[in-house]
Steps between C-alpha positions, in 0.01 A plus 500: 500500500652817387404860429381541147781644282494874479205518735457855617350572846122515481225575748273256676209651308664447164584137596147419620346659184727345238455145367823308457537177297624303673408671822784640715555585870562851621782560749566859609428656162665230290323235292632153579445202268399165648631152405185320383370323200660158520304178512568393857431841642168528311402145585551549870330839496197338319489198735496732805224721357286198418554317834437816710189601306362153508557429869442847641221674302469773760858621417561740214805329329676680222824510307730799467286769664687824539555523874627795695771401749602859581405841362770474229504123441249274320555134461325237281469183716471192287187405700319675775189408697282771652221464756300765308525668157701824510314823491748648255644384166819395676565339836578762756448286808686186606390180332412199711746279306774585253682233304815551301610234250865493422612529141819361370667844483381633838762628740435393855601827657239685290233245584575525866471881478149454352403251774617752766293775332186283510560419863558861590171590319327258736438194280455224755575215264787493249594189298791447272500210248799363310353311207821350379605339831135459605560681827251690717578772749316731727648835590467582869723804553787479514507132408426313183365156618509202266187286514601139509154340520231459237303817593579868499253706700430847635603570853153444635462184280183630343654459154695193392636378168673177437823436307308283251260793432787746457734282293238319292603464136 
């Protein structure tokens, strides 16, 4: 993930009112590209969306919703689950669950920075999934905890997804 080449500083308003293809994150006035689009990343993202929507119809589960983490930073979580639909076009409040799916080119220090931002925003449940190694993690600041069992769940255990649901081909 890197700043777009020759990306001038822009305002939050310009970012929020401009369509980008593919969509980009916004970090302190700079447009930042995301590492997405490969088969494994897309498959895991799709599997999560399907499993969460099927099992928990009360949740609003979406992909890549522009989400404010600070006044000058917007991220695009791979998957987020909300307890209610946002009242604005973009998510300004903390999601109930945020999931990041690693891409082959992701840099772990950048991913951890994003996880910390979600936690600081107040997201109570943060998952990280590595599709290549089929690893599951929860982020409980300041620790990234590997899930060794079959199930990954929210802290209150109200939402659970199995490895077989996530890594289904």
